DRENLUM-775745 format. One record per residue (C-alpha): residue number from 1; residue in three letters; x negated, y negated, z negated. Coordinates in nm, 3 decimals. Layout:
BEGIN
@pos = NUM, code = Ala, c1 = X, c2 = Y, c3 = Z;
...
***
This chain:
BEGIN
@pos = 1, code = Unk, c1 = -10.067, c2 = -13.327, c3 = -11.497;
@pos = 2, code = Unk, c1 = -10.076, c2 = -12.980, c3 = -11.339;
@pos = 3, code = Unk, c1 = -9.834, c2 = -12.737, c3 = -11.505;
@pos = 4, code = Unk, c1 = -9.873, c2 = -12.369, c3 = -11.575;
@pos = 5, code = Unk, c1 = -9.652, c2 = -12.267, c3 = -11.283;
@pos = 6, code = Unk, c1 = -9.872, c2 = -12.454, c3 = -11.037;
@pos = 7, code = Unk, c1 = -10.190, c2 = -12.294, c3 = -11.169;
@pos = 8, code = Unk, c1 = -10.038, c2 = -11.947, c3 = -11.151;
@pos = 9, code = Unk, c1 = -9.887, c2 = -11.999, c3 = -10.805;
@pos = 10, code = Unk, c1 = -10.233, c2 = -12.097, c3 = -10.685;
@pos = 11, code = Unk, c1 = -10.346, c2 = -11.743, c3 = -10.766;
@pos = 12, code = Unk, c1 = -10.081, c2 = -11.604, c3 = -10.529;
@pos = 13, code = Unk, c1 = -10.068, c2 = -11.859, c3 = -10.246;
@pos = 14, code = Unk, c1 = -10.381, c2 = -11.981, c3 = -10.070;
@pos = 15, code = Unk, c1 = -10.449, c2 = -12.347, c3 = -9.999;
@pos = 16, code = Unk, c1 = -10.259, c2 = -12.315, c3 = -9.671;
@pos = 17, code = Unk, c1 = -9.943, c2 = -12.245, c3 = -9.872;
@pos = 18, code = Unk, c1 = -9.917, c2 = -11.889, c3 = -9.743;
@pos = 19, code = Unk, c1 = -9.955, c2 = -11.545, c3 = -9.899;
@pos = 20, code = Unk, c1 = -9.995, c2 = -11.179, c3 = -9.811;
@pos = 21, code = Unk, c1 = -9.842, c2 = -10.986, c3 = -10.100;
@pos = 22, code = Unk, c1 = -9.818, c2 = -10.609, c3 = -10.131;
@pos = 23, code = Unk, c1 = -9.513, c2 = -10.460, c3 = -10.303;
@pos = 24, code = Unk, c1 = -9.626, c2 = -10.165, c3 = -10.514;
@pos = 25, code = Unk, c1 = -9.322, c2 = -10.117, c3 = -10.737;
@pos = 26, code = Unk, c1 = -9.140, c2 = -9.843, c3 = -10.546;
@pos = 27, code = Unk, c1 = -9.240, c2 = -9.551, c3 = -10.770;
@pos = 28, code = Unk, c1 = -9.041, c2 = -9.693, c3 = -11.063;
@pos = 29, code = Unk, c1 = -8.725, c2 = -9.583, c3 = -10.886;
@pos = 30, code = Unk, c1 = -8.837, c2 = -9.351, c3 = -10.607;
@pos = 31, code = Unk, c1 = -9.121, c2 = -9.158, c3 = -10.768;
@pos = 32, code = Unk, c1 = -9.455, c2 = -9.066, c3 = -10.606;
@pos = 33, code = Unk, c1 = -9.390, c2 = -9.159, c3 = -10.244;
@pos = 34, code = Unk, c1 = -9.649, c2 = -9.069, c3 = -9.978;
@pos = 35, code = Unk, c1 = -9.923, c2 = -9.329, c3 = -9.989;
@pos = 36, code = Unk, c1 = -9.892, c2 = -9.407, c3 = -10.358;
@pos = 37, code = Unk, c1 = -9.933, c2 = -9.066, c3 = -10.518;
@pos = 38, code = Unk, c1 = -10.266, c2 = -9.208, c3 = -10.632;
@pos = 39, code = Unk, c1 = -10.207, c2 = -9.577, c3 = -10.716;
@pos = 40, code = Unk, c1 = -10.575, c2 = -9.640, c3 = -10.784;
@pos = 41, code = Unk, c1 = -10.682, c2 = -9.539, c3 = -10.436;
@pos = 42, code = Unk, c1 = -10.400, c2 = -9.737, c3 = -10.277;
@pos = 43, code = Unk, c1 = -10.490, c2 = -10.050, c3 = -10.473;
@pos = 44, code = Unk, c1 = -10.857, c2 = -10.024, c3 = -10.378;
@pos = 45, code = Unk, c1 = -10.774, c2 = -10.006, c3 = -10.006;
@pos = 46, code = Unk, c1 = -10.523, c2 = -10.291, c3 = -10.020;
@pos = 47, code = Unk, c1 = -10.763, c2 = -10.516, c3 = -10.209;
@pos = 48, code = Unk, c1 = -11.038, c2 = -10.429, c3 = -9.960;
@pos = 49, code = Unk, c1 = -10.808, c2 = -10.551, c3 = -9.682;
@pos = 50, code = Unk, c1 = -10.765, c2 = -10.888, c3 = -9.850;
@pos = 51, code = Unk, c1 = -10.420, c2 = -10.899, c3 = -10.012;
@pos = 52, code = Unk, c1 = -10.353, c2 = -11.225, c3 = -10.194;
@pos = 53, code = Unk, c1 = -10.137, c2 = -11.067, c3 = -10.464;
@pos = 54, code = Unk, c1 = -9.990, c2 = -10.738, c3 = -10.582;
@pos = 55, code = Unk, c1 = -9.632, c2 = -10.705, c3 = -10.705;
@pos = 56, code = Unk, c1 = -9.606, c2 = -10.399, c3 = -10.927;
@pos = 57, code = Unk, c1 = -9.508, c2 = -10.240, c3 = -11.257;
@pos = 58, code = Unk, c1 = -9.641, c2 = -10.250, c3 = -11.615;
@pos = 59, code = Unk, c1 = -9.788, c2 = -9.902, c3 = -11.577;
@pos = 60, code = Unk, c1 = -9.990, c2 = -9.983, c3 = -11.266;
@pos = 61, code = Unk, c1 = -10.113, c2 = -10.312, c3 = -11.412;
@pos = 62, code = Unk, c1 = -10.218, c2 = -10.146, c3 = -11.738;
@pos = 63, code = Unk, c1 = -10.391, c2 = -9.846, c3 = -11.583;
@pos = 64, code = Unk, c1 = -10.535, c2 = -9.990, c3 = -11.263;
@pos = 65, code = Unk, c1 = -10.551, c2 = -10.366, c3 = -11.312;
@pos = 66, code = Unk, c1 = -10.930, c2 = -10.356, c3 = -11.318;
@pos = 67, code = Unk, c1 = -10.916, c2 = -10.266, c3 = -10.948;
@pos = 68, code = Unk, c1 = -10.714, c2 = -10.576, c3 = -10.851;
@pos = 69, code = Unk, c1 = -11.020, c2 = -10.795, c3 = -10.804;
@pos = 70, code = Unk, c1 = -10.921, c2 = -11.159, c3 = -10.747;
@pos = 71, code = Unk, c1 = -10.570, c2 = -11.074, c3 = -10.627;
@pos = 72, code = Unk, c1 = -10.281, c2 = -11.239, c3 = -10.808;
@pos = 73, code = Unk, c1 = -10.046, c2 = -11.018, c3 = -11.007;
@pos = 74, code = Unk, c1 = -9.665, c2 = -11.022, c3 = -11.000;
@pos = 75, code = Unk, c1 = -9.475, c2 = -10.810, c3 = -11.254;
@pos = 76, code = Unk, c1 = -9.149, c2 = -10.640, c3 = -11.155;
@pos = 77, code = Unk, c1 = -8.921, c2 = -10.688, c3 = -11.456;
@pos = 78, code = Unk, c1 = -8.594, c2 = -10.524, c3 = -11.350;
@pos = 79, code = Unk, c1 = -8.478, c2 = -10.179, c3 = -11.242;
@pos = 80, code = Unk, c1 = -8.305, c2 = -9.898, c3 = -11.426;
@pos = 81, code = Unk, c1 = -8.190, c2 = -9.658, c3 = -11.154;
@pos = 82, code = Unk, c1 = -8.376, c2 = -9.379, c3 = -10.976;
@pos = 83, code = Unk, c1 = -8.323, c2 = -9.158, c3 = -10.673;
@pos = 84, code = Unk, c1 = -8.211, c2 = -8.883, c3 = -10.913;
@pos = 85, code = Unk, c1 = -7.923, c2 = -9.090, c3 = -11.049;
@pos = 86, code = Unk, c1 = -7.606, c2 = -9.254, c3 = -10.921;
@pos = 87, code = Unk, c1 = -7.778, c2 = -9.575, c3 = -10.813;
@pos = 88, code = Unk, c1 = -7.586, c2 = -9.778, c3 = -11.070;
@pos = 89, code = Unk, c1 = -7.702, c2 = -9.956, c3 = -11.385;
@pos = 90, code = Unk, c1 = -7.963, c2 = -10.186, c3 = -11.230;
@pos = 91, code = Unk, c1 = -8.071, c2 = -10.474, c3 = -11.455;
@pos = 92, code = Unk, c1 = -8.335, c2 = -10.650, c3 = -11.661;
@pos = 93, code = Unk, c1 = -8.591, c2 = -10.422, c3 = -11.825;
@pos = 94, code = Unk, c1 = -8.863, c2 = -10.663, c3 = -11.939;
@pos = 95, code = Unk, c1 = -8.894, c2 = -11.032, c3 = -12.014;
@pos = 96, code = Unk, c1 = -9.144, c2 = -11.285, c3 = -11.878;
@pos = 97, code = Unk, c1 = -9.340, c2 = -11.258, c3 = -12.203;
@pos = 98, code = Unk, c1 = -9.447, c2 = -10.913, c3 = -12.084;
@pos = 99, code = Unk, c1 = -9.616, c2 = -11.084, c3 = -11.791;
@pos = 100, code = Unk, c1 = -9.821, c2 = -11.296, c3 = -12.028;
@pos = 101, code = Unk, c1 = -9.916, c2 = -10.990, c3 = -12.231;
@pos = 102, code = Unk, c1 = -10.033, c2 = -10.806, c3 = -11.920;
@pos = 103, code = Unk, c1 = -10.205, c2 = -11.107, c3 = -11.764;
@pos = 104, code = Unk, c1 = -9.966, c2 = -11.127, c3 = -11.468;
@pos = 105, code = Unk, c1 = -9.925, c2 = -11.453, c3 = -11.277;
@pos = 106, code = Unk, c1 = -9.553, c2 = -11.426, c3 = -11.194;
@pos = 107, code = Unk, c1 = -9.246, c2 = -11.208, c3 = -11.242;
@pos = 108, code = Unk, c1 = -9.005, c2 = -11.061, c3 = -10.988;
@pos = 109, code = Unk, c1 = -8.642, c2 = -10.953, c3 = -11.003;
@pos = 110, code = Unk, c1 = -8.377, c2 = -10.858, c3 = -10.749;
@pos = 111, code = Unk, c1 = -8.106, c2 = -11.104, c3 = -10.646;
@pos = 112, code = Unk, c1 = -7.809, c2 = -10.934, c3 = -10.478;
@pos = 113, code = Unk, c1 = -7.560, c2 = -11.179, c3 = -10.328;
@pos = 114, code = Unk, c1 = -7.232, c2 = -10.992, c3 = -10.293;
@pos = 115, code = Unk, c1 = -7.310, c2 = -10.726, c3 = -10.556;
@pos = 116, code = Unk, c1 = -7.004, c2 = -10.560, c3 = -10.717;
@pos = 117, code = Unk, c1 = -7.068, c2 = -10.732, c3 = -11.051;
@pos = 118, code = Unk, c1 = -7.206, c2 = -11.063, c3 = -10.933;
@pos = 119, code = Unk, c1 = -7.159, c2 = -11.244, c3 = -11.262;
@pos = 120, code = Unk, c1 = -7.341, c2 = -10.978, c3 = -11.461;
@pos = 121, code = Unk, c1 = -7.615, c2 = -10.954, c3 = -11.202;
@pos = 122, code = Unk, c1 = -7.678, c2 = -11.326, c3 = -11.159;
@pos = 123, code = Unk, c1 = -7.653, c2 = -11.378, c3 = -11.535;
@pos = 124, code = Unk, c1 = -7.965, c2 = -11.173, c3 = -11.594;
@pos = 125, code = Unk, c1 = -8.138, c2 = -11.348, c3 = -11.304;
@pos = 126, code = Unk, c1 = -8.048, c2 = -11.682, c3 = -11.462;
@pos = 127, code = Unk, c1 = -8.175, c2 = -11.569, c3 = -11.803;
@pos = 128, code = Unk, c1 = -8.507, c2 = -11.471, c3 = -11.645;
@pos = 129, code = Unk, c1 = -8.525, c2 = -11.807, c3 = -11.472;
@pos = 130, code = Unk, c1 = -8.473, c2 = -11.987, c3 = -11.802;
@pos = 131, code = Unk, c1 = -8.741, c2 = -11.783, c3 = -11.978;
@pos = 132, code = Unk, c1 = -8.984, c2 = -11.834, c3 = -11.691;
@pos = 133, code = Unk, c1 = -8.930, c2 = -12.208, c3 = -11.706;
@pos = 134, code = Unk, c1 = -9.002, c2 = -12.217, c3 = -12.079;
@pos = 135, code = Unk, c1 = -9.320, c2 = -12.013, c3 = -12.038;
@pos = 136, code = Unk, c1 = -9.421, c2 = -12.179, c3 = -11.709;
@pos = 137, code = Unk, c1 = -9.437, c2 = -11.846, c3 = -11.527;
@pos = 138, code = Unk, c1 = -9.348, c2 = -11.848, c3 = -11.154;
@pos = 139, code = Unk, c1 = -9.031, c2 = -11.656, c3 = -11.070;
@pos = 140, code = Unk, c1 = -9.002, c2 = -11.449, c3 = -10.751;
@pos = 141, code = Unk, c1 = -8.652, c2 = -11.334, c3 = -10.656;
@pos = 142, code = Unk, c1 = -8.600, c2 = -11.058, c3 = -10.401;
@pos = 143, code = Unk, c1 = -8.283, c2 = -11.206, c3 = -10.255;
@pos = 144, code = Unk, c1 = -8.070, c2 = -10.977, c3 = -10.040;
@pos = 145, code = Unk, c1 = -7.709, c2 = -10.990, c3 = -9.914;
@pos = 146, code = Unk, c1 = -7.474, c2 = -10.706, c3 = -10.006;
@pos = 147, code = Unk, c1 = -7.110, c2 = -10.611, c3 = -9.950;
@pos = 148, code = Unk, c1 = -6.858, c2 = -10.610, c3 = -9.667;
@pos = 149, code = Unk, c1 = -6.850, c2 = -10.986, c3 = -9.623;
@pos = 150, code = Unk, c1 = -7.224, c2 = -10.992, c3 = -9.565;
@pos = 151, code = Unk, c1 = -7.195, c2 = -10.714, c3 = -9.306;
@pos = 152, code = Unk, c1 = -6.940, c2 = -10.920, c3 = -9.112;
@pos = 153, code = Unk, c1 = -7.172, c2 = -11.222, c3 = -9.092;
@pos = 154, code = Unk, c1 = -7.467, c2 = -11.289, c3 = -8.864;
@pos = 155, code = Unk, c1 = -7.780, c2 = -11.155, c3 = -9.041;
@pos = 156, code = Unk, c1 = -7.938, c2 = -11.499, c3 = -9.073;
@pos = 157, code = Unk, c1 = -7.622, c2 = -11.644, c3 = -9.229;
@pos = 158, code = Unk, c1 = -7.596, c2 = -11.369, c3 = -9.490;
@pos = 159, code = Unk, c1 = -7.966, c2 = -11.387, c3 = -9.571;
@pos = 160, code = Unk, c1 = -7.945, c2 = -11.766, c3 = -9.597;
@pos = 161, code = Unk, c1 = -7.669, c2 = -11.737, c3 = -9.859;
@pos = 162, code = Unk, c1 = -7.871, c2 = -11.494, c3 = -10.070;
@pos = 163, code = Unk, c1 = -8.185, c2 = -11.706, c3 = -10.051;
@pos = 164, code = Unk, c1 = -8.010, c2 = -12.032, c3 = -10.131;
@pos = 165, code = Unk, c1 = -7.834, c2 = -11.882, c3 = -10.434;
@pos = 166, code = Unk, c1 = -8.169, c2 = -11.756, c3 = -10.565;
@pos = 167, code = Unk, c1 = -8.326, c2 = -12.098, c3 = -10.514;
@pos = 168, code = Unk, c1 = -8.036, c2 = -12.268, c3 = -10.692;
@pos = 169, code = Unk, c1 = -8.087, c2 = -12.042, c3 = -10.993;
@pos = 170, code = Unk, c1 = -8.452, c2 = -12.141, c3 = -11.019;
@pos = 171, code = Unk, c1 = -8.656, c2 = -11.905, c3 = -10.802;
@pos = 172, code = Unk, c1 = -8.998, c2 = -12.052, c3 = -10.729;
@pos = 173, code = Unk, c1 = -9.041, c2 = -11.831, c3 = -10.423;
@pos = 174, code = Unk, c1 = -8.831, c2 = -11.567, c3 = -10.252;
@pos = 175, code = Unk, c1 = -8.874, c2 = -11.226, c3 = -10.091;
@pos = 176, code = Unk, c1 = -8.611, c2 = -11.137, c3 = -9.832;
@pos = 177, code = Unk, c1 = -8.546, c2 = -10.952, c3 = -9.509;
@pos = 178, code = Unk, c1 = -8.640, c2 = -11.081, c3 = -9.166;
@pos = 179, code = Unk, c1 = -8.315, c2 = -11.169, c3 = -8.985;
@pos = 180, code = Unk, c1 = -8.443, c2 = -11.041, c3 = -8.652;
@pos = 181, code = Unk, c1 = -8.574, c2 = -11.345, c3 = -8.466;
@pos = 182, code = Unk, c1 = -8.779, c2 = -11.662, c3 = -8.521;
@pos = 183, code = Unk, c1 = -8.464, c2 = -11.866, c3 = -8.461;
@pos = 184, code = Unk, c1 = -8.274, c2 = -11.673, c3 = -8.727;
@pos = 185, code = Unk, c1 = -8.566, c2 = -11.709, c3 = -8.966;
@pos = 186, code = Unk, c1 = -8.571, c2 = -12.083, c3 = -8.904;
@pos = 187, code = Unk, c1 = -8.207, c2 = -12.105, c3 = -9.006;
@pos = 188, code = Unk, c1 = -8.283, c2 = -11.925, c3 = -9.332;
@pos = 189, code = Unk, c1 = -8.594, c2 = -12.133, c3 = -9.405;
@pos = 190, code = Unk, c1 = -8.414, c2 = -12.459, c3 = -9.328;
@pos = 191, code = Unk, c1 = -8.142, c2 = -12.371, c3 = -9.578;
@pos = 192, code = Unk, c1 = -8.385, c2 = -12.280, c3 = -9.856;
@pos = 193, code = Unk, c1 = -8.620, c2 = -12.525, c3 = -10.024;
@pos = 194, code = Unk, c1 = -8.868, c2 = -12.276, c3 = -10.175;
@pos = 195, code = Unk, c1 = -9.128, c2 = -12.059, c3 = -9.995;
@pos = 196, code = Unk, c1 = -8.997, c2 = -11.738, c3 = -9.838;
@pos = 197, code = Unk, c1 = -9.192, c2 = -11.413, c3 = -9.804;
@pos = 198, code = Unk, c1 = -9.057, c2 = -11.152, c3 = -9.563;
@pos = 199, code = Unk, c1 = -9.026, c2 = -10.789, c3 = -9.669;
@pos = 200, code = Unk, c1 = -9.110, c2 = -10.493, c3 = -9.447;
@pos = 201, code = Unk, c1 = -8.851, c2 = -10.231, c3 = -9.539;
@pos = 202, code = Unk, c1 = -8.891, c2 = -9.874, c3 = -9.411;
@pos = 203, code = Unk, c1 = -9.212, c2 = -9.802, c3 = -9.222;
@pos = 204, code = Unk, c1 = -9.191, c2 = -9.939, c3 = -8.868;
@pos = 205, code = Unk, c1 = -9.252, c2 = -9.738, c3 = -8.552;
@pos = 206, code = Unk, c1 = -9.570, c2 = -9.916, c3 = -8.447;
@pos = 207, code = Unk, c1 = -9.836, c2 = -10.159, c3 = -8.563;
@pos = 208, code = Unk, c1 = -9.733, c2 = -10.398, c3 = -8.289;
@pos = 209, code = Unk, c1 = -9.371, c2 = -10.403, c3 = -8.409;
@pos = 210, code = Unk, c1 = -9.488, c2 = -10.482, c3 = -8.761;
@pos = 211, code = Unk, c1 = -9.721, c2 = -10.760, c3 = -8.653;
@pos = 212, code = Unk, c1 = -9.454, c2 = -10.906, c3 = -8.425;
@pos = 213, code = Unk, c1 = -9.222, c2 = -10.924, c3 = -8.726;
@pos = 214, code = Unk, c1 = -9.490, c2 = -11.107, c3 = -8.922;
@pos = 215, code = Unk, c1 = -9.558, c2 = -11.350, c3 = -8.638;
@pos = 216, code = Unk, c1 = -9.187, c2 = -11.412, c3 = -8.579;
@pos = 217, code = Unk, c1 = -9.125, c2 = -11.479, c3 = -8.946;
@pos = 218, code = Unk, c1 = -9.408, c2 = -11.731, c3 = -8.961;
@pos = 219, code = Unk, c1 = -9.287, c2 = -11.901, c3 = -8.644;
@pos = 220, code = Unk, c1 = -8.949, c2 = -11.940, c3 = -8.810;
@pos = 221, code = Unk, c1 = -9.093, c2 = -12.099, c3 = -9.123;
@pos = 222, code = Unk, c1 = -9.172, c2 = -11.812, c3 = -9.360;
@pos = 223, code = Unk, c1 = -9.469, c2 = -11.856, c3 = -9.593;
@pos = 224, code = Unk, c1 = -9.597, c2 = -11.502, c3 = -9.557;
@pos = 225, code = Unk, c1 = -9.502, c2 = -11.146, c3 = -9.639;
@pos = 226, code = Unk, c1 = -9.433, c2 = -10.918, c3 = -9.934;
@pos = 227, code = Unk, c1 = -9.449, c2 = -10.568, c3 = -9.789;
@pos = 228, code = Unk, c1 = -9.489, c2 = -10.218, c3 = -9.926;
@pos = 229, code = Unk, c1 = -9.449, c2 = -9.901, c3 = -9.723;
@pos = 230, code = Unk, c1 = -9.573, c2 = -10.059, c3 = -9.401;
@pos = 231, code = Unk, c1 = -9.900, c2 = -10.130, c3 = -9.580;
@pos = 232, code = Unk, c1 = -9.975, c2 = -9.843, c3 = -9.817;
@pos = 233, code = Unk, c1 = -9.827, c2 = -9.573, c3 = -9.591;
@pos = 234, code = Unk, c1 = -10.043, c2 = -9.691, c3 = -9.302;
@pos = 235, code = Unk, c1 = -10.327, c2 = -9.465, c3 = -9.190;
@pos = 236, code = Unk, c1 = -10.568, c2 = -9.748, c3 = -9.271;
@pos = 237, code = Unk, c1 = -10.411, c2 = -9.975, c3 = -9.537;
@pos = 238, code = Unk, c1 = -10.713, c2 = -10.203, c3 = -9.549;
@pos = 239, code = Unk, c1 = -10.706, c2 = -10.263, c3 = -9.175;
@pos = 240, code = Unk, c1 = -10.334, c2 = -10.338, c3 = -9.149;
@pos = 241, code = Unk, c1 = -10.363, c2 = -10.584, c3 = -9.438;
@pos = 242, code = Unk, c1 = -10.655, c2 = -10.753, c3 = -9.263;
@pos = 243, code = Unk, c1 = -10.456, c2 = -10.771, c3 = -8.938;
@pos = 244, code = Unk, c1 = -10.158, c2 = -10.931, c3 = -9.114;
@pos = 245, code = Unk, c1 = -10.389, c2 = -11.176, c3 = -9.290;
@pos = 246, code = Unk, c1 = -10.532, c2 = -11.274, c3 = -8.951;
@pos = 247, code = Unk, c1 = -10.183, c2 = -11.385, c3 = -8.846;
@pos = 248, code = Unk, c1 = -10.071, c2 = -11.534, c3 = -9.178;
@pos = 249, code = Unk, c1 = -10.388, c2 = -11.724, c3 = -9.265;
@pos = 250, code = Unk, c1 = -10.587, c2 = -11.727, c3 = -8.943;
@pos = 251, code = Unk, c1 = -10.312, c2 = -11.818, c3 = -8.700;
@pos = 252, code = Unk, c1 = -10.410, c2 = -11.531, c3 = -8.473;
@pos = 253, code = Unk, c1 = -10.185, c2 = -11.386, c3 = -8.205;
@pos = 254, code = Unk, c1 = -10.041, c2 = -11.037, c3 = -8.237;
@pos = 255, code = Unk, c1 = -10.276, c2 = -10.907, c3 = -7.966;
@pos = 256, code = Unk, c1 = -10.577, c2 = -11.056, c3 = -8.141;
@pos = 257, code = Unk, c1 = -10.472, c2 = -10.917, c3 = -8.480;
@pos = 258, code = Unk, c1 = -10.425, c2 = -10.571, c3 = -8.330;
@pos = 259, code = Unk, c1 = -10.801, c2 = -10.563, c3 = -8.270;
@pos = 260, code = Unk, c1 = -10.845, c2 = -10.529, c3 = -8.648;
@pos = 261, code = Unk, c1 = -10.699, c2 = -10.182, c3 = -8.612;
***
């Protein structure tokens, strides 16, 4: 019997087991960044490019969900700090039931390994995992290493710890940083038994650098990407999404994908 999680994950990942996801949750903490002053226009361009899913907030889903087309929907359920504050007080804001109400296919929370209050932080991650299991909603954890110990480790080792902890607490798939090389990515993927999507971080210097990151991540065993600023701050969001999809789903080379631009 196919469970609810499987059906919902099939709206995010294609039959090849890979996904191109756009992260559109930044404004909940950073305000109207360039590229997403008008969420409706950004969504239309990203969907035109062929994103598989959109990870975003209740407001965007409610107001602009009609523009999502056939893309899967992932609800960001945590937060609580903004660029105007101290940066503290980050935690759970919504429960997985909100995802059902809004028609989302999965929920997402942060997972900071090495955070100052690890018990408090991972406790809310665990509570979300439990609720997701009961409701059969897929759980995406954005797993990132933090703290001095992480800084003293090789990037792939620190990232591997964060990803494995998230998997152990019930994450169905994970968003994390690219450790810098296909070999490093392979070490992370080998240590984690759920699909990994690589984030983009701050906007990169060139399209080629971005696409090389995507290709390197896939070579190392990643299942795709979950990127924000590098997509919706691009001069042509639809084209960069299409180029990334060429690599993720089409197996194209970086040089071939660049022709989309």
